[in-house]
C-alpha positions in Angstrom: 0.0 0.0 0.0 2.8 2.4 0.9 4.5 1.7 -2.4 1.2 2.4 -4.3 0.7 5.7 -2.4 4.3 6.7 -3.2 3.9 5.9 -6.9 0.7 7.8 -7.0 2.3 10.9 -5.3 5.2 10.7 -7.7 2.8 10.6 -10.7 0.8 13.6 -9.4 4.0 15.5 -8.9 5.1 14.8 -12.5 1.7 15.9 -13.8 2.0 19.2 -11.9 5.2 20.1 -13.8 4.1 19.0 -17.3 4.3 21.8 -19.9 1.2 23.4 -21.3 -1.8 25.3 -20.0 -2.3 23.3 -16.8 1.3 23.9 -15.8 1.3 27.6 -16.5 -2.2 28.7 -15.8 -3.0 30.9 -12.8 -6.6 31.4 -11.6 -7.8 33.7 -8.9 -11.4 34.2 -7.7 -12.6 36.7 -5.1 -16.3 36.8 -4.1 -17.6 39.8 -2.2 -20.7 41.6 -0.9 -21.3 45.2 0.3 -19.4 44.6 3.5 -16.2 43.0 2.1 -14.6 39.9 0.7 -16.6 36.7 1.4 -14.3 34.0 -0.1 -10.9 33.8 -1.9 -9.5 31.1 -4.1 -6.2 31.0 -6.0 -4.3 28.3 -7.9 -1.3 28.1 -10.1 1.7 30.4 -10.5 1.9 34.2 -10.8 5.3 33.5 -12.5 5.5 30.0 -14.1 9.3 30.3 -14.6 10.0 30.7 -10.9 6.9 28.8 -9.6 5.8 31.8 -7.5 2.3 30.9 -6.3 -0.4 33.4 -7.4 -2.4 35.2 -4.7 -5.5 37.4 -4.6 -3.1 40.4 -3.9 -1.1 40.0 -7.1 -1.8 42.7 -9.7 -2.7 41.5 -13.2 -3.4 43.3 -16.5 -7.2 43.0 -16.5 -7.6 44.1 -20.1 -11.0 45.6 -21.0 -12.2 45.8 -17.3 -9.9 48.9 -17.5 -12.7 50.6 -19.5 -15.0 50.5 -16.5 -12.5 52.2 -14.3 -11.9 54.8 -17.0 -15.6 55.4 -17.2 -15.8 56.0 -13.4 -13.1 58.7 -13.8 -15.1 60.3 -16.7 -18.3 60.4 -14.5 -16.3 62.1 -11.8 -15.3 64.8 -14.2 -18.9 65.1 -15.4 -20.1 65.6 -11.8 -17.5 68.3 -11.4 -18.8 70.1 -14.5 -15.5 69.6 -16.4 -17.0 67.3 -19.0 -20.3 66.8 -20.7 -21.4 63.4 -22.0 -23.5 64.9 -24.7 -21.1 67.5 -26.0 -19.2 67.3 -29.3 -15.7 66.0 -28.3 -14.2 67.9 -31.2 -15.0 71.2 -29.4 -12.8 70.0 -26.5 -10.0 68.6 -28.7 -9.9 71.7 -30.9 -10.5 70.0 -34.2 -13.5 68.3 -36.0 -14.1 64.6 -35.0 -16.4 63.3 -37.6 -17.2 60.1 -39.4 -16.4 61.1 -43.1 -19.6 59.3 -44.2 -21.7 61.3 -41.7 -20.0 64.7 -41.5 -23.0 66.4 -39.9 -23.2 64.0 -36.9 -21.1 65.0 -33.8 -19.3 62.4 -31.7 -20.0 62.6 -28.0 -18.4 61.0 -24.9 -21.6 59.1 -24.3 -21.2 57.5 -27.8 -17.6 56.7 -27.2 -18.2 55.1 -23.8 -21.1 53.0 -25.2 -19.4 51.9 -28.4 -22.0 53.6 -30.6 -19.6 56.2 -32.0 -19.1 54.5 -35.4 -15.4 54.2 -34.7 -13.6 51.0 -35.6 -10.2 49.5 -34.8 -9.1 49.1 -38.4 -6.7 52.1 -38.2 -5.2 50.8 -34.9 -5.4 52.0 -31.3 -2.2 51.0 -29.6 -0.4 54.1 -30.9 3.3 54.9 -30.5 4.3 57.5 -27.9 4.9 60.2 -30.5 1.7 59.6 -32.5 -1.2 62.0 -32.7 -4.8 60.7 -32.1 -6.0 63.3 -34.7 -4.0 61.5 -37.4 -5.7 58.2 -36.6 -9.1 59.9 -36.5 -8.4 61.4 -39.9 -7.9 57.9 -41.4 -11.1 56.7 -43.1 -10.3 53.2 -42.0 -11.1 54.3 -38.4 -14.7 54.8 -39.3 -17.8 52.7 -40.1 -19.1 54.1 -43.3 -22.3 52.1 -43.2 -23.7 53.3 -39.8 -24.2 56.8 -38.5 -23.0 57.7 -35.0 -25.4 56.7 -32.3 -27.3 54.1 -34.4 -25.1 51.0 -34.2 -23.1 49.2 -31.5 -19.6 48.0 -32.5 -17.1 47.2 -29.7 -14.1 49.4 -30.5 -10.9 49.9 -28.4 -10.1 53.1 -30.2 -13.0 54.8 -28.4 -11.0 54.8 -25.2 -7.9 56.7 -26.4 -10.2 59.3 -27.8 -11.9 59.6 -24.4 -8.5 59.8 -22.6 -7.5 62.6 -25.0 -10.6 64.5 -24.1 -10.0 64.0 -20.3 -6.4 65.2 -20.7 -7.3 68.2 -22.7 -10.0 69.2 -20.2 -7.7 68.8 -17.1 -4.2 69.3 -18.4 -3.3 66.1 -16.5 -1.8 62.9 -17.8 -4.4 60.1 -18.1 -2.7 57.7 -15.8 -2.2 60.3 -13.1 -5.8 61.6 -13.6 -7.3 58.1 -13.0 -5.0 57.7 -10.0 -6.3 61.0 -8.5 -10.0 60.5 -9.3 -10.4 56.7 -8.6 -7.5 54.6 -7.4 -6.0 56.8 -4.7 -9.4 57.7 -3.0 -10.2 54.0 -2.8 -6.7 53.2 -1.4 -6.0 50.8 -4.2 -2.4 49.8 -5.1 -3.3 49.7 -8.8 -2.2 51.7 -11.9 -2.2 52.0 -15.6 1.0 50.6 -17.3 2.8 50.1 -14.0 3.8 53.8 -13.6 2.1 54.6 -10.3 2.1 51.1 -8.7 4.3 50.5 -5.6 7.5 48.5 -5.9 5.9 45.8 -3.9 3.1 45.5 -6.5 5.5 45.4 -9.4 7.4 42.5 -7.6 4.1 40.6 -7.4 3.1 41.1 -11.1 1.2 38.2 -12.7 3.0 37.0 -15.8 0.5 36.5 -18.7 1.1 33.5 -20.9 -0.7 32.1 -24.0 -2.2 28.7 -24.0 1.1 27.2 -24.9 2.7 28.6 -21.8 4.7 31.3 -23.7 4.9 34.7 -21.8 2.9 37.4 -23.5 2.9 40.3 -21.1 4.3 41.6 -17.8 7.2 39.1 -17.6 8.9 41.7 -15.4 11.3 39.6 -13.2 10.5 42.0 -10.3 11.4 45.2 -12.2 9.4 47.9 -13.8 9.4 47.7 -17.6 12.1 49.7 -19.3 9.4 51.5 -21.3 5.9 51.3 -19.7 4.2 52.5 -22.9 4.4 51.8 -26.7 7.7 53.3 -27.7 8.0 56.2 -30.2 8.4 55.3 -33.8 12.2 55.6 -33.4 12.2 53.3 -30.4 12.5 56.2 -27.9 10.6 56.4 -24.5 10.8 60.0 -23.4 7.5 60.6 -21.5 8.3 64.3 -21.3 7.0 64.7 -24.9 3.5 64.1 -23.6 1.1 67.0 -24.2 -2.5 67.2 -23.0 -4.9 65.6 -25.5 -2.4 64.9 -28.2 -2.3 61.1 -27.7 -4.7 59.6 -25.2 -3.5 56.1 -26.3 -0.2 56.3 -24.5 -1.3 54.9 -21.1 -3.7 52.2 -22.5 -7.1 53.4 -21.2 -8.7 50.5 -23.0 -6.8 47.8 -21.3 -3.7 48.8 -19.3 -5.0 48.7 -15.7 -3.0 46.5 -13.4 -4.9 45.6 -10.3 -5.3 42.6 -7.9 -8.6 40.7 -7.6 -8.8 41.8 -4.0 -8.6 45.5 -5.1 -10.9 44.9 -8.1 -13.5 43.6 -5.6 -13.5 47.1 -4.1 -14.6 48.5 -7.5 -17.3 45.8 -7.5 -18.4 46.9 -4.1 -18.6 50.5 -5.4 -21.1 49.3 -7.9 -23.1 47.5 -5.1 -22.9 50.7 -2.9 -24.3 53.0 -5.6 -21.0 54.9 -5.8 -19.9 54.6 -2.1 -17.6 52.0 -0.6 -15.9 51.8 2.8 -17.2 55.3 3.7 -15.8 56.9 0.5 -18.4 58.5 -1.8 -16.9 58.5 -5.3 -20.0 59.1 -7.4 -23.7 60.0 -6.7 -26.4 57.3 -7.1 -27.7 59.3 -10.1 -24.3 59.0 -11.8 -24.0 55.3 -11.0 -27.5 54.8 -12.6 -26.3 56.7 -15.6 -23.1 54.6 -15.8 -24.9 51.2 -15.5 -28.1 51.8 -17.5 -27.8 50.2 -20.9 -27.4 52.7 -23.7 -27.7 50.0 -26.3 -29.7 46.8 -26.3 -29.5 44.3 -29.1 -32.8 44.1 -31.1 -31.7 41.8 -33.8 -30.5 44.4 -36.2 -28.8 47.3 -34.5 -25.2 46.1 -33.7 -22.5 43.5 -33.7 -22.8 41.2 -30.7 -19.7 39.1 -31.3 -21.7 35.8 -31.5 -23.9 36.9 -28.6 -21.2 38.1 -26.3 -22.4 41.7 -26.1 -26.1 42.3 -26.0 -26.5 45.2 -23.5 -24.0 47.9 -22.9 -24.0 51.1 -20.9 -21.2 53.6 -20.3 -18.4 51.0 -20.3 -20.6 48.6 -18.3 -22.0 45.3 -19.7 -25.3 43.8 -18.6 -25.5 40.0 -18.8 -28.3 37.5 -19.5 -30.2 39.3 -22.2 -33.3 37.5 -23.2 -33.2 38.0 -26.9 -32.6 35.7 -29.9 -28.9 35.4 -30.7 -27.7 36.5 -27.3 -25.4 34.2 -25.4 -24.3 36.6 -22.7 -25.0 34.5 -19.6 -21.8 32.7 -18.5 -23.3 32.1 -15.0 -26.2 30.2 -16.6 -28.9 31.3 -14.1 -30.6 34.0 -16.1 -29.8 36.7 -13.6 -28.9 40.2 -15.1 -25.4 41.1 -13.7 -23.5 44.2 -14.4 -19.7 44.7 -14.8 -17.2 44.0 -17.5 -15.2 41.2 -19.1 -11.5 41.2 -20.0 -9.7 39.3 -22.8 -6.2 39.8 -24.0 -2.7 38.2 -24.0 -4.1 34.8 -22.9 -6.0 36.2 -20.0 -9.8 36.1 -19.4 -11.1 38.1 -16.5 -14.4 39.3 -15.1 -15.9 41.7 -12.6 -19.6 40.9 -12.1 -22.2 42.2 -9.6 -25.7 40.9 -9.0 -27.6 44.1 -7.9 -30.5 42.1 -6.6 -28.5 40.2 -4.0 -25.7 42.7 -3.5 -23.0 40.1 -4.2 -20.3 39.9 -6.8 -17.2 38.2 -8.0 -13.8 39.3 -9.5 -11.7 36.6 -11.2 -9.1 35.9 -13.9 -7.5 32.9 -15.6 -4.3 33.0 -17.6 -3.1 30.7 -20.5 -6.5 30.6 -22.1 -6.7 29.7 -25.8 -7.9 32.6 -28.1 -11.5 32.5 -29.4 -12.6 29.7 -27.2 -16.3 29.6 -26.3 -18.1 27.8 -23.5 -20.9 25.3 -23.6 -23.7 27.6 -22.4 -22.5 31.1 -23.5 -20.2 33.1 -25.8 -17.8 33.4 -22.9 -14.9 31.0 -22.4 -15.2 27.8 -20.3 -12.8 29.3 -17.7 -15.1 32.3 -17.3 -18.2 30.1 -17.0 -16.4 28.0 -14.3 -14.9 30.8 -12.3 -18.1 32.8 -12.3 -20.0 30.1 -10.6 -17.5 28.0 -8.6 -15.2 28.6 -5.7 -12.9 25.8 -6.7 -10.8 25.6 -9.8 
């Protein structure tokens, strides 16, 4: 019997070090309610090369969940009277921002946040440090010539660099520092866009993202800040002093560059539960939170691109799940409950921040080493998202 147990233990140990997704995948799940964290689960390695175990306090690039945090910062500026969701963004930027096919239709912050601006990603959005957002917007490939602004939903990352440009122009503050001041610092979160404002301790705990083959894809930092935290200039330079307000809002990745732990992301989720207040800090009014969360666009069968049913209701950078409409497969939890939040998908990571407003509960999670384009059995989300959404174990 002892021999059999020894052989079994040896076999399990060997399996644990096999190459491939199971050997390199990290998963973290934090459940919470209005009062705080209710459960934590973590498996795998934050750094597969060193076998450093992942924890709920390790910051990870949460991809498009960053859009939700950017939107919260925008609403703070709206409350302050600095920005207007319905104003023509070209008036703030100082040049016309128009879809060439619809030159009479202004583009607003509300359209950009809700992905109804008629912008597309075909002209790019991860722009070099010395690029100008105006040049990208002047490229006809950046626009949907078939649909007027405000009439069609198409999920577009370029919307966020335009938003960041408007924020910078209105405040004369760099986007990363602006979000730090408006959102992350008031909530006491050790989080940041593109590693610039995170603590040394957070940088040392960075989660290395890998693809489904186990190859590092992002944030393989080895305990050190990246030599260049942004997309370098066209000549390879990384001089951040060339930044000018509103010239290039893409520099600090407002669409996906937030690094944050799941324990800290749960605080953002509790902010949603608390109608703009968490742990005694009032960040937004309930009216602003309702505006943030209320769907601007709902799929009716002929008014937008759903990505095979993944997006069917969308507010100001807030998704609403479980849409009861033909063609919608936006319920990874499988229980028909409408949850609000946002998903993240990039560099082999899948992540989610989801809140059930009726029960006042939520979950923040991520998994690395996920194959691209994979769909689950019951939704357009990945199997990992379906599993982590509903289960405490891995």
